[in-house]
All heavy atoms as TSV, in Angstrom:
chain	resi	resn	atom	element	x	y	z
A	1	MET	N	N	25.981	44.797	-36.484
A	1	MET	CA	C	25.194	44.924	-35.282
A	1	MET	C	C	25.560	46.281	-34.668
A	1	MET	O	O	26.715	46.600	-34.503
A	1	MET	CB	C	25.492	43.791	-34.374
A	1	MET	CG	C	24.744	43.888	-33.064
A	1	MET	SD	S	24.980	42.322	-32.078
A	1	MET	CE	C	23.443	42.389	-31.157
A	2	PRO	N	N	24.523	46.970	-34.200
A	2	PRO	CA	C	24.807	48.287	-33.581
A	2	PRO	C	C	25.599	48.144	-32.260
A	2	PRO	O	O	25.472	47.181	-31.561
A	2	PRO	CB	C	23.426	48.853	-33.250
A	2	PRO	CG	C	22.469	48.073	-34.016
A	2	PRO	CD	C	23.134	46.746	-34.316
A	3	ARG	N	N	26.351	49.143	-31.955
A	3	ARG	CA	C	27.154	49.199	-30.772
A	3	ARG	C	C	26.259	49.409	-29.565
A	3	ARG	O	O	25.389	50.286	-29.670
A	3	ARG	CB	C	28.266	50.263	-30.887
A	3	ARG	CG	C	29.010	50.335	-29.615
A	3	ARG	CD	C	30.429	50.826	-29.826
A	3	ARG	NE	N	31.093	50.789	-28.546
A	3	ARG	CZ	C	31.908	51.733	-28.062
A	3	ARG	NH1	N	32.233	52.705	-28.902
A	3	ARG	NH2	N	32.420	51.639	-26.897
A	4	GLN	N	N	26.543	48.735	-28.515
A	4	GLN	CA	C	25.731	48.929	-27.304
A	4	GLN	C	C	26.595	49.772	-26.290
A	4	GLN	O	O	27.788	49.584	-26.187
A	4	GLN	CB	C	25.531	47.626	-26.607
A	4	GLN	CG	C	24.642	46.639	-27.410
A	4	GLN	CD	C	23.211	47.113	-27.574
A	4	GLN	OE1	O	22.598	47.548	-26.651
A	4	GLN	NE2	N	22.684	47.135	-28.752
A	5	TYR	N	N	25.916	50.759	-25.697
A	5	TYR	CA	C	26.580	51.625	-24.783
A	5	TYR	C	C	25.913	51.388	-23.352
A	5	TYR	O	O	24.763	51.165	-23.269
A	5	TYR	CB	C	26.372	53.087	-25.118
A	5	TYR	CG	C	27.014	53.523	-26.471
A	5	TYR	CD1	C	26.265	53.480	-27.690
A	5	TYR	CD2	C	28.335	53.897	-26.542
A	5	TYR	CE1	C	26.878	53.777	-28.888
A	5	TYR	CE2	C	28.932	54.220	-27.736
A	5	TYR	CZ	C	28.196	54.171	-28.903
A	5	TYR	OH	O	28.759	54.492	-30.093
A	6	PRO	N	N	26.707	51.543	-22.321
A	6	PRO	CA	C	26.229	51.326	-20.901
A	6	PRO	C	C	25.118	52.438	-20.714
A	6	PRO	O	O	25.256	53.594	-21.043
A	6	PRO	CB	C	27.426	51.516	-20.039
A	6	PRO	CG	C	28.612	51.449	-20.907
A	6	PRO	CD	C	28.204	51.785	-22.346
A	7	PRO	N	N	24.039	52.024	-20.007
A	7	PRO	CA	C	22.952	52.935	-19.708
A	7	PRO	C	C	23.511	54.250	-18.918
A	7	PRO	O	O	23.030	55.331	-19.291
A	7	PRO	CB	C	22.040	52.186	-18.840
A	7	PRO	CG	C	22.303	50.755	-19.167
A	7	PRO	CD	C	23.747	50.708	-19.495
A	8	GLY	N	N	24.374	54.107	-18.045
A	8	GLY	CA	C	24.874	55.267	-17.308
A	8	GLY	C	C	25.576	56.246	-18.188
A	8	GLY	O	O	25.475	57.417	-18.062
A	9	PHE	N	N	26.313	55.699	-19.242
A	9	PHE	CA	C	27.078	56.511	-20.151
A	9	PHE	C	C	26.047	57.319	-21.016
A	9	PHE	O	O	26.152	58.522	-21.185
A	9	PHE	CB	C	27.952	55.644	-21.009
A	9	PHE	CG	C	28.661	56.396	-22.167
A	9	PHE	CD1	C	29.710	57.159	-21.825
A	9	PHE	CD2	C	28.295	56.135	-23.449
A	9	PHE	CE1	C	30.442	57.817	-22.904
A	9	PHE	CE2	C	28.953	56.777	-24.521
A	9	PHE	CZ	C	30.043	57.600	-24.194
A	10	ARG	N	N	25.054	56.603	-21.433
A	10	ARG	CA	C	23.990	57.273	-22.247
A	10	ARG	C	C	23.262	58.330	-21.404
A	10	ARG	O	O	23.088	59.482	-21.910
A	10	ARG	CB	C	22.998	56.199	-22.731
A	10	ARG	CG	C	21.873	56.776	-23.461
A	10	ARG	CD	C	20.886	55.706	-23.879
A	10	ARG	NE	N	19.676	56.331	-24.430
A	10	ARG	CZ	C	18.777	55.718	-25.150
A	10	ARG	NH1	N	18.916	54.440	-25.413
A	10	ARG	NH2	N	17.734	56.362	-25.648
A	11	ASP	N	N	22.944	58.005	-20.230
A	11	ASP	CA	C	22.222	59.010	-19.332
A	11	ASP	C	C	23.038	60.221	-19.158
A	11	ASP	O	O	22.545	61.320	-19.156
A	11	ASP	CB	C	21.875	58.332	-18.011
A	11	ASP	CG	C	20.841	57.249	-18.107
A	11	ASP	OD1	O	20.187	57.151	-19.118
A	11	ASP	OD2	O	20.793	56.425	-17.116
A	12	GLU	N	N	24.377	60.066	-18.955
A	12	GLU	CA	C	25.266	61.195	-18.740
A	12	GLU	C	C	25.314	62.105	-19.971
A	12	GLU	O	O	25.220	63.365	-19.878
A	12	GLU	CB	C	26.652	60.747	-18.444
A	12	GLU	CG	C	27.708	61.751	-18.318
A	12	GLU	CD	C	29.117	61.276	-18.101
A	12	GLU	OE1	O	29.252	60.128	-17.591
A	12	GLU	OE2	O	30.013	61.905	-18.596
A	13	LEU	N	N	25.423	61.461	-21.110
A	13	LEU	CA	C	25.445	62.242	-22.407
A	13	LEU	C	C	24.112	62.982	-22.637
A	13	LEU	O	O	24.085	64.091	-23.087
A	13	LEU	CB	C	25.791	61.397	-23.580
A	13	LEU	CG	C	27.224	60.708	-23.537
A	13	LEU	CD1	C	27.502	60.044	-24.856
A	13	LEU	CD2	C	28.280	61.703	-23.151
A	14	VAL	N	N	23.026	62.293	-22.403
A	14	VAL	CA	C	21.677	62.915	-22.559
A	14	VAL	C	C	21.580	64.118	-21.623
A	14	VAL	O	O	21.130	65.221	-22.062
A	14	VAL	CB	C	20.554	61.896	-22.266
A	14	VAL	CG1	C	19.244	62.616	-22.157
A	14	VAL	CG2	C	20.479	60.866	-23.363
A	15	GLN	N	N	22.018	64.019	-20.409
A	15	GLN	CA	C	21.929	65.090	-19.475
A	15	GLN	C	C	22.780	66.247	-19.953
A	15	GLN	O	O	22.388	67.401	-19.845
A	15	GLN	CB	C	22.380	64.704	-18.057
A	15	GLN	CG	C	22.091	65.755	-17.021
A	15	GLN	CD	C	20.562	66.182	-16.952
A	15	GLN	OE1	O	19.746	65.261	-16.813
A	15	GLN	NE2	N	20.312	67.417	-17.108
A	16	ARG	N	N	24.009	65.958	-20.536
A	16	ARG	CA	C	24.849	67.066	-20.997
A	16	ARG	C	C	24.135	67.785	-22.178
A	16	ARG	O	O	24.188	69.085	-22.153
A	16	ARG	CB	C	26.147	66.468	-21.535
A	16	ARG	CG	C	27.110	66.103	-20.435
A	16	ARG	CD	C	28.320	65.333	-20.931
A	16	ARG	NE	N	29.103	66.087	-21.942
A	16	ARG	CZ	C	30.178	65.558	-22.493
A	16	ARG	NH1	N	30.606	64.319	-22.259
A	16	ARG	NH2	N	30.754	66.220	-23.460
A	17	MET	N	N	23.465	67.100	-23.002
A	17	MET	CA	C	22.751	67.752	-24.138
A	17	MET	C	C	21.505	68.512	-23.641
A	17	MET	O	O	21.253	69.601	-24.119
A	17	MET	CB	C	22.335	66.676	-25.163
A	17	MET	CG	C	23.615	66.154	-25.917
A	17	MET	SD	S	23.192	64.960	-27.226
A	17	MET	CE	C	22.662	63.515	-26.303
A	18	LEU	N	N	20.767	67.903	-22.638
A	18	LEU	CA	C	19.645	68.662	-22.134
A	18	LEU	C	C	20.041	69.907	-21.333
A	18	LEU	O	O	19.244	70.877	-21.267
A	18	LEU	CB	C	18.817	67.720	-21.262
A	18	LEU	CG	C	18.149	66.507	-21.917
A	18	LEU	CD1	C	17.336	65.721	-20.855
A	18	LEU	CD2	C	17.203	66.991	-23.031
A	19	ASP	N	N	21.217	69.880	-20.838
A	19	ASP	CA	C	21.763	71.068	-20.152
A	19	ASP	C	C	22.316	72.134	-21.153
A	19	ASP	O	O	22.712	73.217	-20.708
A	19	ASP	CB	C	22.953	70.691	-19.229
A	19	ASP	CG	C	22.457	69.959	-17.940
A	19	ASP	OD1	O	21.239	69.973	-17.673
A	19	ASP	OD2	O	23.236	69.273	-17.351
A	20	GLY	N	N	22.270	71.861	-22.444
A	20	GLY	CA	C	22.540	72.820	-23.496
A	20	GLY	C	C	23.869	72.567	-24.213
A	20	GLY	O	O	24.182	73.363	-25.095
A	21	GLU	N	N	24.564	71.535	-23.934
A	21	GLU	CA	C	25.803	71.218	-24.698
A	21	GLU	C	C	25.475	70.781	-26.082
A	21	GLU	O	O	24.554	69.963	-26.255
A	21	GLU	CB	C	26.616	70.176	-23.970
A	21	GLU	CG	C	27.999	70.044	-24.534
A	21	GLU	CD	C	28.949	69.195	-23.757
A	21	GLU	OE1	O	28.650	68.954	-22.497
A	21	GLU	OE2	O	29.982	68.746	-24.213
A	22	PRO	N	N	25.997	71.388	-27.113
A	22	PRO	CA	C	25.635	71.036	-28.449
A	22	PRO	C	C	25.999	69.573	-28.757
A	22	PRO	O	O	26.982	69.029	-28.320
A	22	PRO	CB	C	26.586	71.948	-29.312
A	22	PRO	CG	C	26.954	73.016	-28.462
A	22	PRO	CD	C	27.049	72.486	-27.039
A	23	VAL	N	N	25.219	68.958	-29.572
A	23	VAL	CA	C	25.305	67.590	-30.011
A	23	VAL	C	C	26.667	67.360	-30.656
A	23	VAL	O	O	27.371	66.352	-30.362
A	23	VAL	CB	C	24.214	67.170	-30.949
A	23	VAL	CG1	C	24.524	65.770	-31.588
A	23	VAL	CG2	C	22.876	67.139	-30.273
A	24	LEU	N	N	27.142	68.276	-31.449
A	24	LEU	CA	C	28.477	68.108	-32.161
A	24	LEU	C	C	29.616	68.153	-31.175
A	24	LEU	O	O	30.541	67.410	-31.378
A	24	LEU	CB	C	28.569	69.199	-33.251
A	24	LEU	CG	C	27.611	69.093	-34.362
A	24	LEU	CD1	C	27.887	70.162	-35.383
A	24	LEU	CD2	C	27.696	67.790	-35.076
A	25	ALA	N	N	29.432	68.917	-30.151
A	25	ALA	CA	C	30.556	68.960	-29.119
A	25	ALA	C	C	30.625	67.608	-28.381
A	25	ALA	O	O	31.685	67.064	-28.062
A	25	ALA	CB	C	30.313	70.081	-28.140
A	26	VAL	N	N	29.449	67.048	-28.019
A	26	VAL	CA	C	29.378	65.706	-27.361
A	26	VAL	C	C	29.920	64.697	-28.324
A	26	VAL	O	O	30.716	63.782	-27.871
A	26	VAL	CB	C	27.947	65.423	-26.922
A	26	VAL	CG1	C	27.861	64.035	-26.348
A	26	VAL	CG2	C	27.414	66.426	-25.912
A	27	ARG	N	N	29.576	64.724	-29.593
A	27	ARG	CA	C	30.071	63.783	-30.605
A	27	ARG	C	C	31.627	63.832	-30.624
A	27	ARG	O	O	32.302	62.827	-30.635
A	27	ARG	CB	C	29.500	64.103	-31.964
A	27	ARG	CG	C	30.000	63.112	-33.022
A	27	ARG	CD	C	29.979	63.645	-34.383
A	27	ARG	NE	N	30.845	64.792	-34.527
A	27	ARG	CZ	C	30.785	65.686	-35.527
A	27	ARG	NH1	N	29.934	65.498	-36.513
A	27	ARG	NH2	N	31.580	66.693	-35.604
A	28	ASP	N	N	32.161	65.092	-30.742
A	28	ASP	CA	C	33.584	65.219	-30.822
A	28	ASP	C	C	34.308	64.728	-29.552
A	28	ASP	O	O	35.405	64.221	-29.652
A	28	ASP	CB	C	33.979	66.641	-31.084
A	28	ASP	CG	C	33.516	67.153	-32.491
A	28	ASP	OD1	O	33.183	66.295	-33.366
A	28	ASP	OD2	O	33.451	68.403	-32.704
A	29	ASP	N	N	33.701	64.896	-28.437
A	29	ASP	CA	C	34.275	64.496	-27.125
A	29	ASP	C	C	34.209	63.000	-26.900
A	29	ASP	O	O	35.124	62.421	-26.299
A	29	ASP	CB	C	33.539	65.253	-26.035
A	29	ASP	CG	C	34.165	65.059	-24.692
A	29	ASP	OD1	O	35.362	65.049	-24.582
A	29	ASP	OD2	O	33.384	64.906	-23.686
A	30	THR	N	N	33.155	62.274	-27.399
A	30	THR	CA	C	32.947	60.921	-27.106
A	30	THR	C	C	33.119	59.987	-28.234
A	30	THR	O	O	33.390	58.719	-28.012
A	30	THR	CB	C	31.532	60.742	-26.508
A	30	THR	OG1	O	30.582	61.063	-27.536
A	30	THR	CG2	C	31.290	61.570	-25.318
A	31	GLY	N	N	32.957	60.419	-29.517
A	31	GLY	CA	C	33.028	59.519	-30.651
A	31	GLY	C	C	31.719	58.798	-30.894
A	31	GLY	O	O	31.646	57.963	-31.838
A	32	VAL	N	N	30.636	59.097	-30.179
A	32	VAL	CA	C	29.283	58.446	-30.359
A	32	VAL	C	C	28.760	59.164	-31.668
A	32	VAL	O	O	28.854	60.376	-31.826
A	32	VAL	CB	C	28.409	58.729	-29.188
A	32	VAL	CG1	C	27.008	58.218	-29.531
A	32	VAL	CG2	C	28.940	58.067	-27.966
A	33	PRO	N	N	28.265	58.374	-32.601
A	33	PRO	CA	C	27.648	58.943	-33.827
A	33	PRO	C	C	26.611	60.014	-33.642
A	33	PRO	O	O	25.831	59.913	-32.664
A	33	PRO	CB	C	27.068	57.766	-34.566
A	33	PRO	CG	C	27.807	56.559	-34.033
A	33	PRO	CD	C	28.080	56.884	-32.630
A	34	GLU	N	N	26.673	61.053	-34.469
A	34	GLU	CA	C	25.769	62.167	-34.261
A	34	GLU	C	C	24.279	61.774	-34.300
A	34	GLU	O	O	23.481	62.237	-33.463
A	34	GLU	CB	C	26.045	63.207	-35.383
A	34	GLU	CG	C	25.225	64.446	-35.325
A	34	GLU	CD	C	25.559	65.369	-36.435
A	34	GLU	OE1	O	26.510	65.231	-37.164
A	34	GLU	OE2	O	24.756	66.370	-36.608
A	35	GLN	N	N	23.909	60.907	-35.195
A	35	GLN	CA	C	22.539	60.445	-35.288
A	35	GLN	C	C	22.086	59.734	-34.016
A	35	GLN	O	O	20.966	59.934	-33.558
A	35	GLN	CB	C	22.329	59.569	-36.488
A	35	GLN	CG	C	20.860	59.106	-36.721
A	35	GLN	CD	C	19.946	60.327	-36.906
A	35	GLN	OE1	O	20.334	61.286	-37.583
A	35	GLN	NE2	N	18.835	60.249	-36.358
A	36	THR	N	N	22.940	58.967	-33.481
A	36	THR	CA	C	22.690	58.292	-32.198
A	36	THR	C	C	22.395	59.351	-31.097
A	36	THR	O	O	21.428	59.205	-30.304
A	36	THR	CB	C	23.853	57.366	-31.785
A	36	THR	OG1	O	24.031	56.344	-32.759
A	36	THR	CG2	C	23.556	56.710	-30.415
A	37	LEU	N	N	23.222	60.311	-30.988
A	37	LEU	CA	C	23.034	61.382	-30.013
A	37	LEU	C	C	21.688	62.165	-30.191
A	37	LEU	O	O	21.018	62.437	-29.287
A	37	LEU	CB	C	24.259	62.351	-30.056
A	37	LEU	CG	C	25.563	61.738	-29.645
A	37	LEU	CD1	C	26.689	62.729	-29.886
A	37	LEU	CD2	C	25.555	61.370	-28.119
A	38	HIS	N	N	21.418	62.478	-31.469
A	38	HIS	CA	C	20.109	63.133	-31.730
A	38	HIS	C	C	18.955	62.236	-31.325
A	38	HIS	O	O	18.001	62.785	-30.657
A	38	HIS	CB	C	19.983	63.427	-33.232
A	38	HIS	CG	C	20.683	64.650	-33.631
A	38	HIS	ND1	N	20.354	65.971	-33.239
A	38	HIS	CD2	C	21.837	64.819	-34.463
A	38	HIS	CE1	C	21.189	66.831	-33.758
A	38	HIS	NE2	N	22.090	66.171	-34.454
A	39	ARG	N	N	19.045	60.977	-31.561
A	39	ARG	CA	C	17.917	60.036	-31.120
A	39	ARG	C	C	17.831	60.016	-29.564
A	39	ARG	O	O	16.741	60.026	-29.021
A	39	ARG	CB	C	18.176	58.591	-31.747
A	39	ARG	CG	C	17.016	57.728	-31.568
A	39	ARG	CD	C	17.273	56.424	-32.360
A	39	ARG	NE	N	18.470	55.685	-31.886
A	39	ARG	CZ	C	19.600	55.518	-32.623
A	39	ARG	NH1	N	19.664	56.081	-33.798
A	39	ARG	NH2	N	20.587	54.846	-32.117
A	40	TRP	N	N	19.006	59.867	-28.911
A	40	TRP	CA	C	19.029	59.916	-27.438
A	40	TRP	C	C	18.450	61.192	-26.825
A	40	TRP	O	O	17.755	61.181	-25.910
A	40	TRP	CB	C	20.468	59.683	-26.925
A	40	TRP	CG	C	21.041	58.330	-27.129
A	40	TRP	CD1	C	20.350	57.206	-27.696
A	40	TRP	CD2	C	22.277	57.876	-26.852
A	40	TRP	NE1	N	21.225	56.158	-27.706
A	40	TRP	CE2	C	22.416	56.591	-27.214
A	40	TRP	CE3	C	23.384	58.549	-26.298
A	40	TRP	CZ2	C	23.617	55.829	-27.058
A	40	TRP	CZ3	C	24.630	57.841	-26.066
A	40	TRP	CH2	C	24.686	56.468	-26.422
A	41	LYS	N	N	18.852	62.291	-27.450
A	41	LYS	CA	C	18.404	63.600	-26.984
A	41	LYS	C	C	16.919	63.725	-27.176
A	41	LYS	O	O	16.163	64.208	-26.230
A	41	LYS	CB	C	19.087	64.737	-27.769
A	41	LYS	CG	C	18.603	66.142	-27.273
A	41	LYS	CD	C	19.409	67.233	-28.016
A	41	LYS	CE	C	18.937	68.581	-27.556
A	41	LYS	NZ	N	19.634	69.684	-28.308
A	42	HIS	N	N	16.373	63.260	-28.325
A	42	HIS	CA	C	14.946	63.342	-28.556
A	42	HIS	C	C	14.237	62.530	-27.442
A	42	HIS	O	O	13.187	62.965	-26.904
A	42	HIS	CB	C	14.614	62.787	-29.964
A	42	HIS	CG	C	13.178	62.763	-30.285
A	42	HIS	ND1	N	12.471	63.908	-30.590
A	42	HIS	CD2	C	12.320	61.688	-30.261
A	42	HIS	CE1	C	11.182	63.557	-30.841
A	42	HIS	NE2	N	11.081	62.217	-30.624
A	43	GLN	N	N	14.649	61.298	-27.216
A	43	GLN	CA	C	14.042	60.440	-26.145
A	43	GLN	C	C	14.123	61.073	-24.838
A	43	GLN	O	O	13.269	60.999	-23.991
A	43	GLN	CB	C	14.649	59.052	-26.194
A	43	GLN	CG	C	13.924	58.038	-25.265
A	43	GLN	CD	C	12.399	57.890	-25.645
A	43	GLN	OE1	O	12.169	57.566	-26.863
A	43	GLN	NE2	N	11.560	58.051	-24.786
A	44	GLY	N	N	15.259	61.735	-24.532
A	44	GLY	CA	C	15.528	62.397	-23.296
A	44	GLY	C	C	14.455	63.530	-23.094
A	44	GLY	O	O	14.044	63.742	-21.964
A	45	LEU	N	N	14.126	64.265	-24.135
A	45	LEU	CA	C	13.190	65.321	-24.066
A	45	LEU	C	C	11.782	64.729	-23.774
A	45	LEU	O	O	11.024	65.307	-23.027
A	45	LEU	CB	C	13.171	66.141	-25.292
A	45	LEU	CG	C	14.413	67.035	-25.582
A	45	LEU	CD1	C	14.486	67.597	-26.972
A	45	LEU	CD2	C	14.495	68.118	-24.536
A	46	ILE	N	N	11.502	63.542	-24.350
A	46	ILE	CA	C	10.204	62.950	-24.101
A	46	ILE	C	C	10.184	62.452	-22.647
A	46	ILE	O	O	9.210	62.670	-21.938
A	46	ILE	CB	C	9.969	61.732	-25.116
A	46	ILE	CG1	C	9.758	62.268	-26.477
A	46	ILE	CG2	C	8.810	60.915	-24.613
A	46	ILE	CD1	C	9.848	61.164	-27.578
A	47	ASP	N	N	11.221	61.795	-22.214
A	47	ASP	CA	C	11.310	61.332	-20.836
A	47	ASP	C	C	11.226	62.461	-19.764
A	47	ASP	O	O	10.654	62.282	-18.694
A	47	ASP	CB	C	12.543	60.563	-20.593
A	47	ASP	CG	C	12.596	59.227	-21.352
A	47	ASP	OD1	O	11.560	58.812	-21.841
A	47	ASP	OD2	O	13.652	58.602	-21.430
A	48	ALA	N	N	11.723	63.636	-20.159
A	48	ALA	CA	C	11.666	64.835	-19.281
A	48	ALA	C	C	10.329	65.537	-19.278
A	48	ALA	O	O	10.015	66.449	-18.532
A	48	ALA	CB	C	12.758	65.793	-19.629
A	49	GLY	N	N	9.412	65.071	-20.204
A	49	GLY	CA	C	8.130	65.708	-20.332
A	49	GLY	C	C	8.090	66.941	-21.124
A	49	GLY	O	O	7.064	67.677	-21.172
A	50	VAL	N	N	9.149	67.267	-21.854
A	50	VAL	CA	C	9.245	68.432	-22.640
A	50	VAL	C	C	8.522	68.267	-23.990
A	50	VAL	O	O	7.911	69.160	-24.530
A	50	VAL	CB	C	10.700	68.876	-22.882
A	50	VAL	CG1	C	10.813	70.056	-23.760
A	50	VAL	CG2	C	11.378	69.172	-21.532
A	51	LYS	N	N	8.599	67.034	-24.531
A	51	LYS	CA	C	7.978	66.740	-25.823
A	51	LYS	C	C	6.995	65.576	-25.557
A	51	LYS	O	O	7.127	64.750	-24.650
A	51	LYS	CB	C	9.040	66.229	-26.827
A	51	LYS	CG	C	9.845	67.282	-27.424
A	51	LYS	CD	C	10.701	66.682	-28.573
A	51	LYS	CE	C	11.185	67.800	-29.410
A	51	LYS	NZ	N	11.814	67.336	-30.663
A	52	ASP	N	N	5.975	65.499	-26.447
A	52	ASP	CA	C	5.016	64.415	-26.420
A	52	ASP	C	C	5.586	63.160	-27.066
A	52	ASP	O	O	6.392	63.278	-27.932
A	52	ASP	CB	C	3.720	64.788	-27.174
A	52	ASP	CG	C	2.948	65.877	-26.433
A	52	ASP	OD1	O	3.083	65.962	-25.160
A	52	ASP	OD2	O	2.180	66.554	-27.108
A	53	GLY	N	N	5.248	62.017	-26.502
A	53	GLY	CA	C	5.714	60.782	-27.005
A	53	GLY	C	C	5.655	59.661	-25.988
A	53	GLY	O	O	5.272	59.886	-24.810
A	54	VAL	N	N	6.132	58.516	-26.381
A	54	VAL	CA	C	6.117	57.318	-25.408
A	54	VAL	C	C	7.431	57.420	-24.687
A	54	VAL	O	O	8.504	57.272	-25.303
A	54	VAL	CB	C	5.978	56.070	-26.203
A	54	VAL	CG1	C	6.044	54.864	-25.289
A	54	VAL	CG2	C	4.684	56.006	-26.984
A	55	ASP	N	N	7.364	57.484	-23.393
A	55	ASP	CA	C	8.622	57.572	-22.587
A	55	ASP	C	C	9.314	56.177	-22.554
A	55	ASP	O	O	8.710	55.173	-22.886
A	55	ASP	CB	C	8.423	58.238	-21.240
A	55	ASP	CG	C	7.702	57.311	-20.253
A	55	ASP	OD1	O	7.711	56.094	-20.337
A	55	ASP	OD2	O	7.009	57.887	-19.316
A	56	SER	N	N	10.556	56.212	-22.022
A	56	SER	CA	C	11.302	54.962	-22.047
A	56	SER	C	C	10.695	53.835	-21.247
A	56	SER	O	O	10.723	52.672	-21.656
A	56	SER	CB	C	12.682	55.266	-21.454
A	56	SER	OG	O	13.371	56.151	-22.345
A	57	ARG	N	N	10.089	54.119	-20.136
A	57	ARG	CA	C	9.485	53.059	-19.283
A	57	ARG	C	C	8.300	52.412	-20.046
A	57	ARG	O	O	8.152	51.259	-20.062
A	57	ARG	CB	C	8.981	53.637	-17.947
A	57	ARG	CG	C	10.172	54.019	-17.047
A	57	ARG	CD	C	9.588	54.624	-15.776
A	57	ARG	NE	N	8.726	55.704	-16.110
A	57	ARG	CZ	C	8.778	56.919	-15.664
A	57	ARG	NH1	N	9.699	57.138	-14.690
A	57	ARG	NH2	N	7.994	57.892	-16.053
A	58	GLU	N	N	7.454	53.291	-20.636
A	58	GLU	CA	C	6.324	52.726	-21.365
A	58	GLU	C	C	6.796	51.947	-22.550
A	58	GLU	O	O	6.271	50.834	-22.849
A	58	GLU	CB	C	5.452	53.885	-21.922
A	58	GLU	CG	C	4.631	54.571	-20.873
A	58	GLU	CD	C	3.763	55.674	-21.451
A	58	GLU	OE1	O	2.893	55.363	-22.294
A	58	GLU	OE2	O	4.051	56.811	-21.121
A	59	SER	N	N	7.812	52.422	-23.222
A	59	SER	CA	C	8.336	51.685	-24.391
A	59	SER	C	C	8.931	50.384	-24.000
A	59	SER	O	O	8.699	49.330	-24.714
A	59	SER	CB	C	9.504	52.540	-25.037
A	59	SER	OG	O	9.993	51.950	-26.173
A	60	ALA	N	N	9.588	50.297	-22.873
A	60	ALA	CA	C	10.126	49.001	-22.388
A	60	ALA	C	C	9.017	47.985	-22.032
A	60	ALA	O	O	9.068	46.816	-22.322
A	60	ALA	CB	C	11.032	49.250	-21.144
A	61	ALA	N	N	7.981	48.513	-21.418
A	61	ALA	CA	C	6.841	47.689	-21.056
A	61	ALA	C	C	6.130	47.180	-22.348
A	61	ALA	O	O	5.776	46.018	-22.388
A	61	ALA	CB	C	5.843	48.408	-20.230
A	62	LEU	N	N	6.068	47.987	-23.350
A	62	LEU	CA	C	5.405	47.571	-24.655
A	62	LEU	C	C	6.245	46.520	-25.328
A	62	LEU	O	O	5.749	45.509	-25.869
A	62	LEU	CB	C	5.172	48.765	-25.553
A	62	LEU	CG	C	4.144	49.801	-25.127
A	62	LEU	CD1	C	4.201	50.984	-26.017
A	62	LEU	CD2	C	2.771	49.097	-25.171
A	63	ARG	N	N	7.565	46.642	-25.270
A	63	ARG	CA	C	8.428	45.688	-25.918
A	63	ARG	C	C	8.393	44.361	-25.214
A	63	ARG	O	O	8.464	43.252	-25.795
A	63	ARG	CB	C	9.880	46.216	-25.934
A	63	ARG	CG	C	10.169	47.173	-27.045
A	63	ARG	CD	C	11.709	47.331	-27.198
A	63	ARG	NE	N	12.371	47.760	-25.931
A	63	ARG	CZ	C	12.560	48.970	-25.547
A	63	ARG	NH1	N	12.132	49.969	-26.183
A	63	ARG	NH2	N	13.170	49.197	-24.448
A	64	ALA	N	N	8.276	44.402	-23.880
A	64	ALA	CA	C	8.191	43.168	-23.085
A	64	ALA	C	C	6.869	42.431	-23.277
A	64	ALA	O	O	6.855	41.205	-23.072
A	64	ALA	CB	C	8.351	43.484	-21.598
A	65	ALA	N	N	5.813	43.117	-23.657
A	65	ALA	CA	C	4.480	42.514	-23.780
A	65	ALA	C	C	4.423	41.585	-25.009
A	65	ALA	O	O	5.100	41.574	-25.896
A	65	ALA	CB	C	3.448	43.521	-23.855
């Protein structure tokens, strides 16, 4: 089963990456797998409106339906 991370922890790491910190530096600092960080960063860019896609709120609503 995949490891669950607290939402605040995830948000903090996403913000660090969006602010320009390299994914590998965040990985080395936190131990979170690189692929997980890439996925979080990609979703963070969508949520910030930088990339096209389904943002987190819409995704949660779709899963709940």
